[in-house]
C-alpha positions, 0 to 999 in steps of 0.5 A, spaced: 504 804 363 503 811 367 505 817 363 510 822 366 510 829 367 514 830 361 510 826 356 504 829 358 506 836 356 510 833 350 503 830 348 499 836 349 503 841 346 506 837 340 505 830 339 497 830 340 496 838 339 489 839 340 488 844 334 493 841 328 493 833 330 486 832 333 483 838 329 479 840 335 477 847 337 477 850 330 471 855 331 475 859 336 481 859 332 477 861 326 473 867 330 478 870 335 485 870 332 484 876 328 487 880 334 492 878 338 489 881 345 483 877 343 487 871 342 490 871 349 484 872 353 481 866 349 487 862 350 487 864 358 480 862 358 480 855 355 487 853 359 484 855 366 477 852 364 481 845 362 486 845 367 481 846 373 475 842 370 480 836 369 483 837 376 476 837 379 473 831 375 479 827 376 478 828 384 471 826 383 472 820 378 471 815 383 464 818 386 461 820 379 456 814 377 458 813 370 451 813 367 451 821 369 458 822 368 457 827 362 452 831 365 456 832 371 462 834 367 459 839 363 456 842 370 463 842 372 466 845 366 460 850 366 462 853 373 469 854 371 467 857 364 462 862 368 468 864 372 473 866 366 467 870 363 466 874 369 474 875 370 474 877 362 468 882 363 471 885 369 478 886 366 477 887 359 470 889 357 471 891 350 474 885 348 469 881 352 464 884 348 467 881 342 469 874 344 464 873 350 460 868 345 466 864 344 468 864 351 461 861 353 462 855 348 468 853 351 463 849 356 462 844 350 469 845 347 471 838 344 478 840 347 476 840 354 470 835 354 475 830 350 480 831 356 475 830 361 473 824 358 479 821 355 484 823 361 481 826 367 476 821 368 482 815 368 488 819 372 490 822 378 488 829 379 495 832 379 497 829 372 490 831 370 491 838 372 498 838 368 494 835 362 489 840 362 495 846 362 499 842 357 492 841 352 491 849 353 498 851 352 498 847 345 492 850 343 494 857 345 501 856 341 497 855 335 492 861 336 498 866 338 502 864 332 496 865 327 494 871 331 501 874 330 501 873 323 494 875 322 494 882 326 500 885 322 498 883 315 490 885 317 491 891 321 498 893 321 498 892 329 501 888 334 497 888 340 493 894 338 500 897 337 502 900 330 508 897 327 514 901 325 514 904 318 506 902 318 505 908 313 510 907 309 510 899 307 503 897 310 497 895 306 491 891 309 490 884 307 483 884 307 482 876 307 487 876 314 481 880 318 476 875 316 475 868 318 477 865 311 484 868 313 484 864 319 482 858 315 488 859 310 493 860 316 491 854 320 491 850 313 499 852 312 501 851 319 498 844 320 501 842 314 508 845 316 507 842 323 505 835 321 510 835 316 515 836 321 512 831 326 512 826 321 520 827 320 521 827 328 517 821 329 521 817 324 527 819 327 525 816 334 523 810 331 529 809 328 533 810 334 
């Protein structure tokens, strides 16, 4: 049964979210979510690369020999990641100096490789493009929520802007600045999301 556009987006963003459902892309989740600005650029990079590489791989799926498909997929992904790396370096060199190594790792990110192999190589280009956007959006949703909590607690800022009354009430949570803080936040978010998801799935099954 062919998936509809709605189902593709629902799967990528919620039901099959790459972070809390498939447990993919965890390295960047732990590394870049201490600042929301870093997170936004990382989310842009992954979504851009996933969407366009899925589109390209799907368009070429009938012409790529199966025995070398993984090599071809990596080469296609690498082209788009290089474009992203250049764009981020041009727009925000300070942010690039921090997240640059993680942008390069998008080439072998399990999310983008997984969508290429599991979806783009078996579906039409436009649907694959939308699947890439949905997976990127699901990834971005989780990272932005975590970053929106970590940055205020760790630095007392949001997007680098000091929060109102920071000098009065704010006290730095050092753990939120470090990767263990992201690990704890991801665990808590995953627990809530899966608990809610199980309830929603059970309701749908009853109906």
